[in-house]
C-alpha positions as CSV (number, residue, x, y, z in Angstrom):
1,X,-57.3,32.8,75.3
2,X,-60.9,31.9,75.5
3,X,-62.2,30.6,78.8
4,X,-62.9,26.8,77.7
5,X,-60.1,26.1,76.3
6,X,-56.0,25.9,77.9
7,X,-53.4,28.0,76.0
8,X,-51.6,25.5,73.9
9,X,-48.3,25.0,72.0
10,X,-49.2,24.4,68.5
11,X,-46.7,23.5,66.0
12,X,-48.1,24.4,62.2
13,X,-46.3,23.0,59.1
14,X,-47.2,24.0,55.6
15,X,-45.2,24.9,52.0
16,X,-45.8,28.6,52.4
17,X,-47.1,30.6,54.5
18,X,-49.0,33.5,54.1
19,X,-46.9,36.2,52.7
20,X,-45.2,34.1,49.9
21,X,-45.9,35.2,46.5
22,X,-47.3,31.8,45.6
23,X,-49.5,31.5,48.6
24,X,-53.6,30.8,47.5
25,X,-55.9,29.3,49.9
26,X,-54.7,27.2,51.9
27,X,-52.1,29.2,53.2
28,X,-55.3,31.8,53.6
29,X,-57.1,29.1,55.7
30,X,-54.2,27.9,57.8
31,X,-53.3,32.2,58.8
32,X,-57.1,33.0,58.9
33,X,-57.7,30.0,61.5
34,X,-54.1,30.2,63.6
35,X,-53.4,34.1,64.0
36,X,-57.1,34.1,66.0
37,X,-56.0,31.2,68.3
38,X,-52.5,32.7,68.6
39,X,-54.5,36.1,69.5
40,X,-56.5,34.0,72.1
41,X,-53.3,33.1,73.7
42,X,-52.0,29.8,72.6
43,X,-48.4,29.8,71.1
44,X,-48.1,29.1,67.1
45,X,-45.3,28.0,65.4
46,X,-45.0,27.3,61.7
47,X,-42.4,25.7,60.0
48,X,-42.8,26.4,55.8
49,X,-40.4,26.8,52.8
50,X,-38.2,29.8,52.2
51,X,-38.4,32.4,49.1
52,X,-36.2,35.0,47.2
53,X,-35.7,37.9,50.2
54,X,-37.6,36.5,52.9
55,X,-36.9,36.4,56.1
56,X,-35.4,33.2,57.9
57,X,-37.6,34.2,60.9
58,X,-40.7,36.4,61.4
59,X,-43.8,36.9,63.3
60,X,-46.9,37.3,61.1
61,X,-50.3,38.0,63.0
62,X,-49.3,36.4,66.2
63,X,-47.8,33.5,64.2
64,X,-43.9,32.8,64.7
65,X,-42.4,31.7,60.8
66,X,-39.6,30.0,60.8
67,X,-38.5,29.6,56.7
68,X,-36.5,26.2,55.9
69,X,-35.8,24.3,52.9
70,X,-37.5,25.5,49.3
71,X,-40.0,23.4,46.9
72,X,-37.7,20.8,46.5
73,X,-36.4,19.9,49.9
74,X,-38.6,21.5,52.5
75,X,-40.6,17.9,52.6
76,X,-37.3,16.3,54.1
77,X,-36.8,19.4,56.0
78,X,-40.2,19.0,57.8
79,X,-39.8,15.3,57.7
80,X,-36.4,16.5,60.1
81,X,-38.1,18.5,61.8
82,X,-41.1,16.3,63.2
83,X,-39.2,14.1,64.1
84,X,-37.4,16.3,66.0
85,X,-40.1,17.7,67.6
86,X,-41.9,14.2,68.6
87,X,-38.4,13.1,70.4
88,X,-38.1,16.6,72.6
89,X,-41.4,16.9,73.3
90,X,-41.4,20.4,71.7
91,X,-44.7,21.3,71.5
92,X,-48.8,20.3,72.0
93,X,-49.7,19.1,68.7
94,X,-48.7,19.1,65.0
95,X,-50.8,20.4,62.4
96,X,-50.2,19.8,58.7
97,X,-51.3,21.6,56.2
98,X,-52.0,18.6,53.9
99,X,-52.7,20.7,50.2
100,X,-49.3,19.4,48.2
101,X,-47.3,16.3,49.2
102,X,-48.1,14.6,52.5
103,X,-45.2,14.6,55.2
104,X,-46.6,11.7,57.0
105,X,-47.1,13.1,60.7
106,X,-49.3,10.8,61.8
107,X,-46.5,7.9,61.4
108,X,-43.6,9.7,63.5
109,X,-44.3,8.7,66.5
110,X,-43.6,9.8,69.6
111,X,-46.1,11.6,72.6
112,X,-46.9,14.6,70.3
113,X,-50.3,14.2,68.5
114,X,-51.0,15.2,65.0
115,X,-53.7,16.7,62.5
116,X,-53.9,17.1,58.9
117,X,-55.9,19.4,57.6
118,X,-57.0,18.5,54.4
119,X,-57.9,21.2,51.3
120,X,-57.8,18.7,48.0
121,X,-56.2,15.8,47.0
122,X,-54.5,16.6,43.6
123,X,-55.5,13.1,41.7
124,X,-55.1,13.0,38.0
125,X,-55.5,16.6,37.7
126,X,-51.4,16.9,39.0
127,X,-50.7,16.4,35.1
128,X,-52.8,19.4,34.2
129,X,-50.1,21.2,36.3
130,X,-46.9,20.2,36.1
131,X,-44.7,17.6,34.2
132,X,-45.0,14.0,34.1
133,X,-42.4,13.5,36.5
134,X,-43.3,16.0,39.0
135,X,-47.3,14.8,38.3
136,X,-45.8,11.0,38.8
137,X,-44.0,12.0,42.0
138,X,-47.1,13.6,43.6
139,X,-49.5,10.8,42.6
140,X,-46.6,8.4,44.3
141,X,-47.2,10.3,47.4
142,X,-50.6,10.3,47.6
143,X,-50.8,6.6,46.8
144,X,-49.6,6.1,50.0
145,X,-52.1,8.4,51.9
146,X,-53.9,5.3,53.0
147,X,-51.4,4.0,54.7
148,X,-49.8,7.2,56.0
149,X,-52.9,8.9,57.9
150,X,-54.9,5.6,58.4
151,X,-56.1,6.2,62.1
152,X,-55.3,10.1,62.1
153,X,-56.8,12.7,63.1
154,X,-58.0,14.9,59.8
155,X,-59.5,17.9,59.2
156,X,-61.4,18.5,55.6
157,X,-62.4,21.6,54.8
158,X,-65.5,20.8,52.0
159,X,-67.2,17.6,51.8
160,X,-66.5,16.9,48.9
161,X,-62.8,16.5,50.6
162,X,-64.3,14.4,53.3
163,X,-66.0,11.6,50.6
164,X,-62.9,12.0,48.5
165,X,-60.7,10.3,51.8
166,X,-63.2,8.0,52.2
167,X,-63.3,6.9,48.5
168,X,-59.1,6.2,48.9
169,X,-59.5,4.2,51.6
170,X,-57.6,7.1,54.0
171,X,-60.7,6.8,56.2
172,X,-64.2,4.9,56.7
173,X,-66.4,7.4,57.7
174,X,-66.8,11.6,56.9
175,X,-64.3,13.4,59.1
176,X,-64.2,16.7,61.1
177,X,-65.7,19.6,58.8
178,X,-64.1,23.3,59.0
179,X,-64.7,25.0,55.7
180,X,-63.2,28.3,55.0
181,X,-64.9,31.6,56.5
182,X,-64.9,35.1,55.7
183,X,-64.1,38.5,56.6
184,X,-67.9,39.4,57.1
185,X,-67.0,43.0,58.5
186,X,-65.1,44.0,54.7
187,X,-67.4,41.3,52.2
188,X,-70.5,42.9,51.3
189,X,-72.2,45.0,48.5
190,X,-71.4,48.6,49.0
191,X,-73.5,50.9,47.5
192,X,-72.7,52.5,44.6
193,X,-70.1,50.0,43.6
194,X,-71.4,48.6,40.9
195,X,-71.4,46.9,37.1
196,X,-71.5,49.5,34.7
197,X,-73.0,49.7,31.2
198,X,-70.2,47.7,29.5
199,X,-70.3,43.8,30.6
200,X,-67.3,43.1,32.5
201,X,-66.4,39.2,33.4
202,X,-63.5,38.5,36.2
203,X,-61.5,36.0,37.6
204,X,-59.4,36.2,40.6
205,X,-56.7,33.9,42.4
206,X,-53.6,31.8,41.4
207,X,-52.3,31.6,37.5
208,X,-51.9,28.3,37.4
209,X,-52.1,25.7,34.4
210,X,-54.7,23.3,36.5
211,X,-57.1,26.4,36.6
212,X,-58.1,26.1,33.3
213,X,-58.2,29.8,33.1
214,X,-57.9,29.1,29.1
215,X,-61.8,28.2,28.9
216,X,-62.4,31.8,30.6
217,X,-60.6,33.2,27.9
218,X,-62.1,30.9,24.8
219,X,-65.5,31.7,25.9
220,X,-64.6,35.5,25.8
221,X,-63.5,34.8,22.4
222,X,-67.4,33.7,21.6
223,X,-69.0,35.8,23.5
224,X,-67.5,38.7,21.4
225,X,-69.2,38.3,18.9
226,X,-72.2,39.7,20.5
227,X,-70.8,41.3,23.0
228,X,-68.5,43.8,20.9
229,X,-68.0,46.2,24.5
230,X,-67.0,42.5,26.6
231,X,-64.4,43.1,29.4
232,X,-62.5,40.6,31.0
233,X,-59.9,40.6,34.2
234,X,-58.1,37.9,35.0
235,X,-56.7,39.2,38.7
236,X,-53.6,37.8,40.1
237,X,-50.1,36.1,39.6
238,X,-48.6,32.5,39.0
239,X,-46.6,30.9,36.4
240,X,-49.0,30.6,33.6
241,X,-49.2,34.1,33.1
242,X,-47.1,34.0,30.0
243,X,-49.3,31.3,28.4
244,X,-52.6,33.0,29.3
245,X,-51.4,36.4,27.4
246,X,-50.2,34.4,24.5
247,X,-53.4,32.7,24.1
248,X,-55.6,36.2,24.7
249,X,-52.7,37.2,21.5
250,X,-53.8,34.3,19.5
251,X,-57.3,34.9,19.6
252,X,-57.3,38.5,19.4
253,X,-58.6,39.1,22.6
254,X,-55.7,42.3,23.8
255,X,-58.9,45.0,24.1
256,X,-61.1,42.5,25.6
257,X,-59.0,40.8,28.3
258,X,-56.8,42.6,30.9
259,X,-54.4,41.2,33.4
260,X,-54.1,44.0,36.0
261,X,-51.7,41.4,38.2
262,X,-51.3,40.9,42.7
263,X,-53.3,44.3,43.7
264,X,-54.5,44.9,47.0
265,X,-57.4,43.6,48.6
266,X,-59.3,46.9,48.8
267,X,-58.6,46.8,45.2
268,X,-59.8,43.2,44.6
269,X,-63.4,44.2,46.0
270,X,-63.8,47.1,44.3
271,X,-63.1,45.3,40.8
272,X,-65.0,42.6,41.7
273,X,-68.2,44.3,43.1
274,X,-68.1,46.1,39.4
275,X,-67.9,42.7,37.7
276,X,-71.3,40.7,36.5
277,X,-69.7,37.5,37.3
278,X,-67.0,36.4,38.7
279,X,-65.4,32.8,36.6
280,X,-63.9,29.9,38.1
281,X,-63.4,27.3,35.2
282,X,-61.1,24.6,37.7
283,X,-62.0,20.9,37.7
284,X,-61.1,20.7,40.9
285,X,-60.9,22.9,44.5
286,X,-60.6,22.2,48.2
287,X,-63.6,24.7,48.5
288,X,-64.0,27.3,46.6
289,X,-63.2,30.5,48.9
290,X,-63.1,33.7,45.9
291,X,-66.8,32.0,45.0
292,X,-68.2,32.7,48.8
293,X,-66.0,36.1,48.5
294,X,-68.4,37.5,45.6
295,X,-71.9,35.6,47.1
296,X,-71.1,38.0,50.3
297,X,-70.6,40.9,47.8
298,X,-73.6,40.0,46.0
299,X,-72.2,39.0,42.8
300,X,-73.0,35.9,40.6
301,X,-70.5,33.3,40.1
302,X,-70.4,30.7,37.5
303,X,-68.6,28.4,38.0
304,X,-67.7,24.9,36.5
305,X,-69.8,21.6,38.4
306,X,-66.4,20.2,40.1
307,X,-65.3,19.3,43.5
308,X,-65.3,22.3,45.8
309,X,-66.8,24.2,43.1
310,X,-70.2,22.5,43.3
311,X,-70.4,22.9,47.0
312,X,-69.1,26.4,47.5
313,X,-71.7,27.3,44.8
314,X,-75.3,27.0,44.7
315,X,-76.4,26.5,41.2
316,X,-79.5,28.8,40.1
317,X,-79.5,29.8,43.5
318,X,-76.0,31.9,43.8
319,X,-74.4,31.4,40.3
320,X,-74.7,29.2,37.9
321,X,-72.9,25.1,37.5
322,X,-71.9,24.2,34.0
323,X,-69.9,20.4,33.2
324,X,-66.0,21.1,34.0
325,X,-64.4,21.6,30.0
326,X,-67.6,22.4,28.5
327,X,-66.9,25.5,26.8
328,X,-70.1,25.1,24.4
329,X,-72.1,25.7,27.9
330,X,-69.5,27.9,29.7
331,X,-70.3,30.5,26.9
332,X,-74.0,29.8,27.2
333,X,-74.4,30.5,30.6
334,X,-72.0,33.9,30.6
335,X,-74.0,35.0,27.8
336,X,-77.6,33.7,30.1
337,X,-76.2,35.8,33.1
338,X,-75.5,39.0,30.8
339,X,-79.1,39.1,29.2
340,X,-80.8,39.4,32.1
341,X,-80.5,41.4,34.5
342,X,-83.7,40.0,37.0
343,X,-81.6,36.9,37.2
344,X,-78.3,38.6,38.4
345,X,-80.1,40.7,41.0
346,X,-81.6,37.3,42.3
347,X,-78.2,34.9,42.5
348,X,-76.9,38.4,44.1
349,X,-79.3,38.3,46.6
350,X,-79.5,34.7,47.2
351,X,-75.4,34.7,47.3
352,X,-75.3,37.3,49.7
353,X,-77.7,35.4,52.6
354,X,-75.6,31.7,51.5
355,X,-72.5,33.4,52.2
356,X,-73.7,35.0,55.9
357,X,-73.4,31.7,57.8
358,X,-69.4,31.5,56.6
359,X,-66.8,33.2,59.0
360,X,-63.3,32.8,60.1
361,X,-64.4,33.1,63.9
362,X,-66.7,30.6,63.8
363,X,-63.9,28.1,62.0
364,X,-61.4,29.1,64.9
365,X,-63.7,28.3,67.1
366,X,-64.2,25.1,65.4
367,X,-61.3,24.3,65.4
368,X,-59.8,25.2,68.6
369,X,-62.4,22.2,70.0
370,X,-61.2,19.4,67.4
371,X,-57.5,20.8,69.0
372,X,-58.4,20.3,72.2
373,X,-60.2,17.1,71.7
374,X,-56.9,15.6,69.8
375,X,-54.5,17.0,72.8
376,X,-56.4,15.4,75.8
377,X,-57.2,12.3,74.3
378,X,-53.3,12.3,73.3
379,X,-52.1,13.2,77.3
380,X,-55.0,10.7,78.6
381,X,-52.8,8.1,76.2
382,X,-49.9,9.1,77.6
383,X,-50.8,8.8,81.3
384,X,-51.8,5.1,81.2
């Protein structure tokens, strides 16, 4: 517990916990921030959906995890739990990780305040990930956000997400920002671990259709004409792996593109440091934590000039931004980077400096202050 804040009972809601096979950046954010708050003396309890082989309850680095419901039923399970907590006064605050289907905790009433952490809203990009029926279901829920969250306590992880909240009429002015952090003691250049003579590109993250990893594969097919020794590593797991493998086969890139699958953190960083560039081609991200991690390791980033990524990557300073979906521009940017060692060195050096300002400890400090304000305001209202 910090000296400035009393210990609180914090209720968390998220579709997935950090151990879930499909956990991504949003789950990492919740884990990194709130495990630190747990170690400061706060009680932190997370309600998440279950998955095959998962225990019903588990302690994860100070966070008490309860798993109930599945992908289809969890939003109903969570709503019922929130009503019960509010009715019984079970907790000091409810925090929802708003990155998929919203739970509308702000409208549940009762004496417990709520806070929503917003990573990004799908909008029409949801149709790049799922079918028409499921996409329309998500869009219908998002259409209710101005009603369900106007006047709510909100935290955004990026300026682009904050701007999106205003554009959609959910809030009238920028909300509190708490960006992602880094493990600054681990993420840094490592002497002797650097790219070899063969050009190497890498993608790190979940293999989802909306991430548009196919653009990297198609760019590799074009680059291979001038770079016959090109190596592309697509590191991670996800339900789009089969389609990506099929595309590699169709383009004759089996000797060029590899899929190492899920790897340990140490192996991930080793592979990252040996790459000439990290490549992200998503149309939208909440922030782009992988891009900041690459910068911390001195690795340039080539990414789509899209919400979230355009904040994590400083164009011509820590990496190169290209119009999303422009395969010619993506290929040209990668070719330019591979041909110019001095450019790579300059972007890598600037990236290390840029990434040095992001810390999970700082993010936890900011979140703790926000929670204190939210809880104390509610207690004053309850007393009146």
